[in-house]
ChimeraX commands (.cxc) that place a marker at each C-alpha (Angstrom):
marker #1 position 76.36,118.90,84.56 radius 0.5
marker #1 position 74.77,115.81,86.08 radius 0.5
marker #1 position 73.37,115.71,89.56 radius 0.5
marker #1 position 73.46,111.89,89.66 radius 0.5
marker #1 position 76.48,109.56,90.44 radius 0.5
marker #1 position 75.62,105.93,91.01 radius 0.5
marker #1 position 79.17,104.66,91.97 radius 0.5
marker #1 position 80.45,103.78,95.37 radius 0.5
marker #1 position 80.99,106.88,97.63 radius 0.5
marker #1 position 83.94,108.90,96.40 radius 0.5
marker #1 position 84.59,106.52,93.62 radius 0.5
marker #1 position 86.82,104.30,95.84 radius 0.5
marker #1 position 87.38,100.62,95.41 radius 0.5
marker #1 position 86.93,98.11,98.16 radius 0.5
marker #1 position 88.21,94.55,98.67 radius 0.5
marker #1 position 88.54,92.11,101.54 radius 0.5
marker #1 position 92.05,90.88,102.23 radius 0.5
marker #1 position 93.31,87.84,104.12 radius 0.5
marker #1 position 97.05,88.48,104.48 radius 0.5
marker #1 position 99.34,85.72,103.55 radius 0.5
marker #1 position 100.45,83.62,106.54 radius 0.5
marker #1 position 103.59,82.21,104.63 radius 0.5
marker #1 position 106.72,82.84,106.76 radius 0.5
marker #1 position 108.86,85.61,105.15 radius 0.5
marker #1 position 112.48,85.40,104.07 radius 0.5
marker #1 position 113.68,87.05,107.20 radius 0.5
marker #1 position 111.51,84.71,109.55 radius 0.5
marker #1 position 108.50,86.90,110.26 radius 0.5
marker #1 position 105.33,84.74,110.71 radius 0.5
marker #1 position 103.58,86.01,107.50 radius 0.5
marker #1 position 103.37,88.90,105.14 radius 0.5
marker #1 position 102.58,90.42,101.87 radius 0.5
marker #1 position 104.49,91.63,98.85 radius 0.5
marker #1 position 106.17,95.03,99.01 radius 0.5
marker #1 position 104.99,97.51,96.45 radius 0.5
marker #1 position 104.05,101.15,95.84 radius 0.5
marker #1 position 101.32,102.90,94.10 radius 0.5
marker #1 position 101.90,106.00,91.84 radius 0.5
marker #1 position 98.60,108.00,91.70 radius 0.5
marker #1 position 96.46,106.41,94.54 radius 0.5
marker #1 position 96.16,106.63,98.33 radius 0.5
marker #1 position 95.32,103.31,99.84 radius 0.5
marker #1 position 93.62,102.74,103.24 radius 0.5
marker #1 position 93.21,99.79,105.61 radius 0.5
marker #1 position 90.38,99.04,107.96 radius 0.5
marker #1 position 91.45,96.17,110.15 radius 0.5
marker #1 position 88.69,93.72,110.88 radius 0.5
marker #1 position 90.56,90.84,112.56 radius 0.5
marker #1 position 93.91,89.58,113.65 radius 0.5
marker #1 position 97.20,91.30,114.41 radius 0.5
marker #1 position 100.01,92.56,112.50 radius 0.5
marker #1 position 101.63,95.71,111.04 radius 0.5
marker #1 position 102.13,97.59,107.91 radius 0.5
marker #1 position 105.80,98.38,107.20 radius 0.5
marker #1 position 106.46,101.47,105.02 radius 0.5
marker #1 position 109.43,102.96,103.27 radius 0.5
marker #1 position 109.65,106.44,101.80 radius 0.5
marker #1 position 112.48,108.98,101.22 radius 0.5
marker #1 position 111.69,110.06,104.90 radius 0.5
marker #1 position 112.68,106.48,106.01 radius 0.5
marker #1 position 111.31,103.35,107.36 radius 0.5
marker #1 position 108.22,103.01,109.61 radius 0.5
marker #1 position 106.05,100.23,111.19 radius 0.5
marker #1 position 102.52,100.93,112.04 radius 0.5
marker #1 position 100.88,98.31,114.32 radius 0.5
marker #1 position 97.47,96.92,113.09 radius 0.5
marker #1 position 94.72,95.41,115.19 radius 0.5
marker #1 position 90.86,95.27,114.95 radius 0.5
marker #1 position 89.54,98.77,114.67 radius 0.5
marker #1 position 92.74,100.33,113.21 radius 0.5
marker #1 position 92.30,102.57,110.31 radius 0.5
marker #1 position 95.62,103.36,108.44 radius 0.5
marker #1 position 96.48,104.94,105.08 radius 0.5
marker #1 position 99.28,106.17,102.99 radius 0.5
marker #1 position 99.89,108.34,99.92 radius 0.5
marker #1 position 101.35,107.51,96.49 radius 0.5
marker #1 position 105.08,106.73,96.45 radius 0.5
marker #1 position 104.91,104.80,99.88 radius 0.5
marker #1 position 106.38,101.32,99.46 radius 0.5
marker #1 position 104.31,99.24,101.84 radius 0.5
marker #1 position 104.33,95.63,103.08 radius 0.5
marker #1 position 101.91,93.96,105.51 radius 0.5
marker #1 position 103.16,91.73,108.31 radius 0.5
marker #1 position 100.74,89.11,109.59 radius 0.5
marker #1 position 101.26,88.22,113.25 radius 0.5
marker #1 position 98.15,86.01,113.19 radius 0.5
marker #1 position 94.85,86.06,111.43 radius 0.5
marker #1 position 95.23,89.46,109.93 radius 0.5
marker #1 position 92.17,90.46,107.86 radius 0.5
marker #1 position 91.56,93.89,106.35 radius 0.5
marker #1 position 89.03,95.84,104.30 radius 0.5
marker #1 position 91.10,97.68,101.84 radius 0.5
marker #1 position 89.87,101.04,100.55 radius 0.5
marker #1 position 91.54,102.18,97.31 radius 0.5
marker #1 position 91.50,105.56,95.55 radius 0.5
marker #1 position 90.32,105.97,91.83 radius 0.5
marker #1 position 87.83,103.18,91.59 radius 0.5
marker #1 position 90.27,100.48,92.89 radius 0.5
marker #1 position 93.05,101.39,90.48 radius 0.5
marker #1 position 95.72,100.02,92.86 radius 0.5
marker #1 position 94.47,96.43,92.07 radius 0.5
marker #1 position 93.83,97.30,88.41 radius 0.5
marker #1 position 97.42,98.35,87.51 radius 0.5
marker #1 position 98.56,101.18,89.71 radius 0.5
marker #1 position 101.14,99.05,91.60 radius 0.5
marker #1 position 104.79,98.12,91.09 radius 0.5
marker #1 position 106.40,95.50,93.17 radius 0.5
marker #1 position 109.94,96.04,94.58 radius 0.5
marker #1 position 111.60,93.61,92.16 radius 0.5
marker #1 position 115.23,93.66,91.17 radius 0.5
marker #1 position 116.08,96.45,88.67 radius 0.5
marker #1 position 116.53,94.05,85.87 radius 0.5
marker #1 position 112.88,92.98,86.21 radius 0.5
marker #1 position 111.80,96.68,85.84 radius 0.5
marker #1 position 113.46,97.46,82.45 radius 0.5
marker #1 position 110.22,97.47,80.39 radius 0.5
marker #1 position 106.49,96.51,80.79 radius 0.5
marker #1 position 106.80,93.15,79.12 radius 0.5
marker #1 position 109.62,92.04,81.42 radius 0.5
marker #1 position 107.85,93.24,84.40 radius 0.5
marker #1 position 104.57,91.59,83.41 radius 0.5
marker #1 position 106.37,88.24,83.04 radius 0.5
marker #1 position 107.96,88.69,86.46 radius 0.5
marker #1 position 104.66,89.30,88.35 radius 0.5
marker #1 position 102.40,87.03,86.40 radius 0.5
marker #1 position 100.57,84.23,88.28 radius 0.5
marker #1 position 99.28,81.80,85.80 radius 0.5
marker #1 position 95.51,81.19,85.92 radius 0.5
marker #1 position 95.60,77.77,84.12 radius 0.5
marker #1 position 97.59,75.76,86.63 radius 0.5
marker #1 position 96.59,73.97,89.90 radius 0.5
marker #1 position 96.25,76.14,92.97 radius 0.5
marker #1 position 99.32,74.58,94.56 radius 0.5
marker #1 position 101.42,75.89,91.69 radius 0.5
marker #1 position 99.78,79.27,91.96 radius 0.5
marker #1 position 100.88,79.42,95.61 radius 0.5
marker #1 position 104.39,78.61,94.73 radius 0.5
marker #1 position 104.56,81.39,92.17 radius 0.5
marker #1 position 102.92,83.92,94.39 radius 0.5
marker #1 position 105.27,83.04,97.26 radius 0.5
marker #1 position 108.28,83.23,95.05 radius 0.5
marker #1 position 107.21,86.51,93.70 radius 0.5
marker #1 position 106.68,87.88,97.27 radius 0.5
marker #1 position 110.06,86.62,98.48 radius 0.5
marker #1 position 111.92,88.10,95.43 radius 0.5
marker #1 position 110.17,91.56,96.18 radius 0.5
marker #1 position 110.85,91.31,99.93 radius 0.5
marker #1 position 114.58,90.77,99.46 radius 0.5
marker #1 position 114.70,93.86,97.35 radius 0.5
marker #1 position 112.68,95.84,99.74 radius 0.5
marker #1 position 115.12,94.81,102.59 radius 0.5
marker #1 position 118.01,96.07,100.41 radius 0.5
marker #1 position 116.23,99.40,99.70 radius 0.5
marker #1 position 115.44,99.69,103.41 radius 0.5
marker #1 position 119.03,99.15,104.40 radius 0.5
marker #1 position 120.38,101.59,101.83 radius 0.5
marker #1 position 118.00,104.27,102.93 radius 0.5
marker #1 position 118.79,103.73,106.68 radius 0.5
marker #1 position 122.49,103.94,105.86 radius 0.5
marker #1 position 122.09,107.30,104.15 radius 0.5
marker #1 position 122.13,106.23,100.53 radius 0.5
marker #1 position 118.98,107.55,98.73 radius 0.5
marker #1 position 120.00,106.43,95.25 radius 0.5
marker #1 position 118.65,102.77,95.24 radius 0.5
marker #1 position 115.19,103.98,96.40 radius 0.5
marker #1 position 115.30,106.93,93.94 radius 0.5
marker #1 position 116.33,104.42,91.10 radius 0.5
marker #1 position 113.37,102.18,91.95 radius 0.5
marker #1 position 110.95,105.06,91.91 radius 0.5
marker #1 position 112.23,106.18,88.44 radius 0.5
marker #1 position 111.82,102.70,87.11 radius 0.5
marker #1 position 108.37,102.31,88.54 radius 0.5
marker #1 position 107.14,105.70,86.99 radius 0.5
marker #1 position 108.65,104.67,83.58 radius 0.5
marker #1 position 106.86,101.31,83.84 radius 0.5
marker #1 position 103.44,102.78,84.09 radius 0.5
marker #1 position 103.77,105.59,81.64 radius 0.5
marker #1 position 102.19,103.80,78.81 radius 0.5
marker #1 position 98.98,103.26,80.83 radius 0.5
marker #1 position 98.38,106.81,81.95 radius 0.5
marker #1 position 95.72,107.60,79.31 radius 0.5
marker #1 position 93.62,104.67,80.54 radius 0.5
marker #1 position 94.18,105.70,84.19 radius 0.5
marker #1 position 93.09,109.32,83.38 radius 0.5
marker #1 position 89.95,108.03,81.89 radius 0.5
marker #1 position 89.23,105.92,84.88 radius 0.5
marker #1 position 89.70,108.97,86.96 radius 0.5
marker #1 position 87.34,111.07,84.81 radius 0.5
marker #1 position 84.70,108.36,84.91 radius 0.5
marker #1 position 85.06,107.94,88.72 radius 0.5
marker #1 position 86.52,110.26,91.25 radius 0.5
marker #1 position 86.30,113.40,88.91 radius 0.5
marker #1 position 82.65,112.52,88.01 radius 0.5
marker #1 position 81.78,112.00,91.74 radius 0.5
marker #1 position 83.32,115.39,92.67 radius 0.5
marker #1 position 81.55,117.19,89.86 radius 0.5
marker #1 position 78.21,115.68,90.86 radius 0.5
marker #1 position 78.57,117.03,94.35 radius 0.5
marker #1 position 79.27,120.49,92.85 radius 0.5
marker #1 position 76.15,120.19,90.70 radius 0.5
marker #1 position 74.02,119.25,93.68 radius 0.5
marker #1 position 75.31,122.18,95.71 radius 0.5
marker #1 position 74.52,124.54,92.80 radius 0.5
marker #1 position 71.05,123.03,92.50 radius 0.5
marker #1 position 70.43,123.55,96.21 radius 0.5
marker #1 position 71.54,127.08,96.14 radius 0.5
marker #1 position 69.15,127.58,93.21 radius 0.5
marker #1 position 66.32,126.11,95.31 radius 0.5
marker #1 position 66.16,123.03,92.99 radius 0.5
marker #1 position 65.82,119.81,94.81 radius 0.5
marker #1 position 64.48,117.84,92.02 radius 0.5
marker #1 position 67.50,115.47,91.96 radius 0.5
marker #1 position 66.43,114.00,95.31 radius 0.5
marker #1 position 63.60,112.26,93.47 radius 0.5
marker #1 position 66.15,110.29,91.63 radius 0.5
marker #1 position 67.59,108.47,94.85 radius 0.5
marker #1 position 68.33,104.84,94.64 radius 0.5
marker #1 position 69.99,102.11,96.55 radius 0.5
marker #1 position 72.67,99.65,95.39 radius 0.5
marker #1 position 74.30,96.63,96.92 radius 0.5
marker #1 position 76.70,93.86,95.77 radius 0.5
marker #1 position 78.64,90.93,97.14 radius 0.5
marker #1 position 82.10,89.57,96.34 radius 0.5
marker #1 position 82.65,88.54,92.80 radius 0.5
marker #1 position 86.00,86.85,92.65 radius 0.5
marker #1 position 86.85,85.13,95.96 radius 0.5
marker #1 position 90.27,84.12,97.09 radius 0.5
marker #1 position 92.24,85.78,94.24 radius 0.5
marker #1 position 96.09,85.93,94.76 radius 0.5
marker #1 position 96.74,89.49,95.41 radius 0.5
marker #1 position 99.95,91.26,96.23 radius 0.5
marker #1 position 99.47,91.00,99.99 radius 0.5
marker #1 position 97.12,88.09,100.41 radius 0.5
marker #1 position 93.94,86.38,99.17 radius 0.5
marker #1 position 91.39,88.75,97.92 radius 0.5
marker #1 position 87.60,88.91,97.66 radius 0.5
marker #1 position 86.94,91.49,95.00 radius 0.5
marker #1 position 83.67,93.44,94.56 radius 0.5
marker #1 position 82.63,93.91,91.00 radius 0.5
marker #1 position 81.93,97.46,90.02 radius 0.5
marker #1 position 83.60,99.00,93.13 radius 0.5
marker link #1:1,2 radius 0.2
marker link #1:2,3 radius 0.2
marker link #1:3,4 radius 0.2
marker link #1:4,5 radius 0.2
marker link #1:5,6 radius 0.2
marker link #1:6,7 radius 0.2
marker link #1:7,8 radius 0.2
marker link #1:8,9 radius 0.2
marker link #1:9,10 radius 0.2
marker link #1:10,11 radius 0.2
marker link #1:11,12 radius 0.2
marker link #1:12,13 radius 0.2
marker link #1:13,14 radius 0.2
marker link #1:14,15 radius 0.2
marker link #1:15,16 radius 0.2
marker link #1:16,17 radius 0.2
marker link #1:17,18 radius 0.2
marker link #1:18,19 radius 0.2
marker link #1:19,20 radius 0.2
marker link #1:20,21 radius 0.2
marker link #1:21,22 radius 0.2
marker link #1:22,23 radius 0.2
marker link #1:23,24 radius 0.2
marker link #1:24,25 radius 0.2
marker link #1:25,26 radius 0.2
marker link #1:26,27 radius 0.2
marker link #1:27,28 radius 0.2
marker link #1:28,29 radius 0.2
marker link #1:29,30 radius 0.2
marker link #1:30,31 radius 0.2
marker link #1:31,32 radius 0.2
marker link #1:32,33 radius 0.2
marker link #1:33,34 radius 0.2
marker link #1:34,35 radius 0.2
marker link #1:35,36 radius 0.2
marker link #1:36,37 radius 0.2
marker link #1:37,38 radius 0.2
marker link #1:38,39 radius 0.2
marker link #1:39,40 radius 0.2
marker link #1:40,41 radius 0.2
marker link #1:41,42 radius 0.2
marker link #1:42,43 radius 0.2
marker link #1:43,44 radius 0.2
marker link #1:44,45 radius 0.2
marker link #1:45,46 radius 0.2
marker link #1:46,47 radius 0.2
marker link #1:47,48 radius 0.2
marker link #1:48,49 radius 0.2
marker link #1:49,50 radius 0.2
marker link #1:50,51 radius 0.2
marker link #1:51,52 radius 0.2
marker link #1:52,53 radius 0.2
marker link #1:53,54 radius 0.2
marker link #1:54,55 radius 0.2
marker link #1:55,56 radius 0.2
marker link #1:56,57 radius 0.2
marker link #1:57,58 radius 0.2
marker link #1:58,59 radius 0.2
marker link #1:59,60 radius 0.2
marker link #1:60,61 radius 0.2
marker link #1:61,62 radius 0.2
marker link #1:62,63 radius 0.2
marker link #1:63,64 radius 0.2
marker link #1:64,65 radius 0.2
marker link #1:65,66 radius 0.2
marker link #1:66,67 radius 0.2
marker link #1:67,68 radius 0.2
marker link #1:68,69 radius 0.2
marker link #1:69,70 radius 0.2
marker link #1:70,71 radius 0.2
marker link #1:71,72 radius 0.2
marker link #1:72,73 radius 0.2
marker link #1:73,74 radius 0.2
marker link #1:74,75 radius 0.2
marker link #1:75,76 radius 0.2
marker link #1:76,77 radius 0.2
marker link #1:77,78 radius 0.2
marker link #1:78,79 radius 0.2
marker link #1:79,80 radius 0.2
marker link #1:80,81 radius 0.2
marker link #1:81,82 radius 0.2
marker link #1:82,83 radius 0.2
marker link #1:83,84 radius 0.2
marker link #1:84,85 radius 0.2
marker link #1:85,86 radius 0.2
marker link #1:86,87 radius 0.2
marker link #1:87,88 radius 0.2
marker link #1:88,89 radius 0.2
marker link #1:89,90 radius 0.2
marker link #1:90,91 radius 0.2
marker link #1:91,92 radius 0.2
marker link #1:92,93 radius 0.2
marker link #1:93,94 radius 0.2
marker link #1:94,95 radius 0.2
marker link #1:95,96 radius 0.2
marker link #1:96,97 radius 0.2
marker link #1:97,98 radius 0.2
marker link #1:98,99 radius 0.2
marker link #1:99,100 radius 0.2
marker link #1:100,101 radius 0.2
marker link #1:101,102 radius 0.2
marker link #1:102,103 radius 0.2
marker link #1:103,104 radius 0.2
marker link #1:104,105 radius 0.2
marker link #1:105,106 radius 0.2
marker link #1:106,107 radius 0.2
marker link #1:107,108 radius 0.2
marker link #1:108,109 radius 0.2
marker link #1:109,110 radius 0.2
marker link #1:110,111 radius 0.2
marker link #1:111,112 radius 0.2
marker link #1:112,113 radius 0.2
marker link #1:113,114 radius 0.2
marker link #1:114,115 radius 0.2
marker link #1:115,116 radius 0.2
marker link #1:116,117 radius 0.2
marker link #1:117,118 radius 0.2
marker link #1:118,119 radius 0.2
marker link #1:119,120 radius 0.2
marker link #1:120,121 radius 0.2
marker link #1:121,122 radius 0.2
marker link #1:122,123 radius 0.2
marker link #1:123,124 radius 0.2
marker link #1:124,125 radius 0.2
marker link #1:125,126 radius 0.2
marker link #1:126,127 radius 0.2
marker link #1:127,128 radius 0.2
marker link #1:128,129 radius 0.2
marker link #1:129,130 radius 0.2
marker link #1:130,131 radius 0.2
marker link #1:131,132 radius 0.2
marker link #1:132,133 radius 0.2
marker link #1:133,134 radius 0.2
marker link #1:134,135 radius 0.2
marker link #1:135,136 radius 0.2
marker link #1:136,137 radius 0.2
marker link #1:137,138 radius 0.2
marker link #1:138,139 radius 0.2
marker link #1:139,140 radius 0.2
marker link #1:140,141 radius 0.2
marker link #1:141,142 radius 0.2
marker link #1:142,143 radius 0.2
marker link #1:143,144 radius 0.2
marker link #1:144,145 radius 0.2
marker link #1:145,146 radius 0.2
marker link #1:146,147 radius 0.2
marker link #1:147,148 radius 0.2
marker link #1:148,149 radius 0.2
marker link #1:149,150 radius 0.2
marker link #1:150,151 radius 0.2
marker link #1:151,152 radius 0.2
marker link #1:152,153 radius 0.2
marker link #1:153,154 radius 0.2
marker link #1:154,155 radius 0.2
marker link #1:155,156 radius 0.2
marker link #1:156,157 radius 0.2
marker link #1:157,158 radius 0.2
marker link #1:158,159 radius 0.2
marker link #1:159,160 radius 0.2
marker link #1:160,161 radius 0.2
marker link #1:161,162 radius 0.2
marker link #1:162,163 radius 0.2
marker link #1:163,164 radius 0.2
marker link #1:164,165 radius 0.2
marker link #1:165,166 radius 0.2
marker link #1:166,167 radius 0.2
marker link #1:167,168 radius 0.2
marker link #1:168,169 radius 0.2
marker link #1:169,170 radius 0.2
marker link #1:170,171 radius 0.2
marker link #1:171,172 radius 0.2
marker link #1:172,173 radius 0.2
marker link #1:173,174 radius 0.2
marker link #1:174,175 radius 0.2
marker link #1:175,176 radius 0.2
marker link #1:176,177 radius 0.2
marker link #1:177,178 radius 0.2
marker link #1:178,179 radius 0.2
marker link #1:179,180 radius 0.2
marker link #1:180,181 radius 0.2
marker link #1:181,182 radius 0.2
marker link #1:182,183 radius 0.2
marker link #1:183,184 radius 0.2
marker link #1:184,185 radius 0.2
marker link #1:185,186 radius 0.2
marker link #1:186,187 radius 0.2
marker link #1:187,188 radius 0.2
marker link #1:188,189 radius 0.2
marker link #1:189,190 radius 0.2
marker link #1:190,191 radius 0.2
marker link #1:191,192 radius 0.2
marker link #1:192,193 radius 0.2
marker link #1:193,194 radius 0.2
marker link #1:194,195 radius 0.2
marker link #1:195,196 radius 0.2
marker link #1:196,197 radius 0.2
marker link #1:197,198 radius 0.2
marker link #1:198,199 radius 0.2
marker link #1:199,200 radius 0.2
marker link #1:200,201 radius 0.2
marker link #1:201,202 radius 0.2
marker link #1:202,203 radius 0.2
marker link #1:203,204 radius 0.2
marker link #1:204,205 radius 0.2
marker link #1:205,206 radius 0.2
marker link #1:206,207 radius 0.2
marker link #1:207,208 radius 0.2
marker link #1:208,209 radius 0.2
marker link #1:209,210 radius 0.2
marker link #1:210,211 radius 0.2
marker link #1:211,212 radius 0.2
marker link #1:212,213 radius 0.2
marker link #1:213,214 radius 0.2
marker link #1:214,215 radius 0.2
marker link #1:215,216 radius 0.2
marker link #1:216,217 radius 0.2
marker link #1:217,218 radius 0.2
marker link #1:218,219 radius 0.2
marker link #1:219,220 radius 0.2
marker link #1:220,221 radius 0.2
marker link #1:221,222 radius 0.2
marker link #1:222,223 radius 0.2
marker link #1:223,224 radius 0.2
marker link #1:224,225 radius 0.2
marker link #1:225,226 radius 0.2
marker link #1:226,227 radius 0.2
marker link #1:227,228 radius 0.2
marker link #1:228,229 radius 0.2
marker link #1:229,230 radius 0.2
marker link #1:230,231 radius 0.2
marker link #1:231,232 radius 0.2
marker link #1:232,233 radius 0.2
marker link #1:233,234 radius 0.2
marker link #1:234,235 radius 0.2
marker link #1:235,236 radius 0.2
marker link #1:236,237 radius 0.2
marker link #1:237,238 radius 0.2
marker link #1:238,239 radius 0.2
marker link #1:239,240 radius 0.2
marker link #1:240,241 radius 0.2
view
């Protein structure tokens, strides 16, 4: 068992997020696209601005205020949506080597867009070969479509009807099923390997073997892709994290 793991601590992913400031369909000053993750916990470290994260689970709807210094997180299955009251910027911390931005996310689109992976992929795609103004239009239309469905799911849940939310959860799980083998490999190479490395280091120390300390190293990186259109805003993405 290896006593060396060179990845970011805990095999989490990190990105910098500037939340969309486009007014929402119900008149909020700005906000992101509602979605859920199926195998990853996600966390926010708020660095600037004000806003909230709205969440919907089988337990109901909640709104958590966000301001500089707030740290908030939520587990898989939580539909979440950022609301930008002004200048909201966040460092996003994602489980499993950033898997939420690499496939573990399903937007709250109408059920007819969730019927199969190809239909869903067409519904969420933002073309890379068009001017940025057109990309903005596509990203905003995608967000607004998902927001309308989110509001419907929220209303049904608050009115005591759990079936629409359950139907969305079933469709989301079915959509990602073909990708599970690749996700498992990502987990094995990341979070699992990091945890196993810690176990190996503990075993080495118990055995009075500190040789792995001589293998210490330092790593650093800056943003790779900047300003990418994400689900909740413009993203600066760090390669290898």
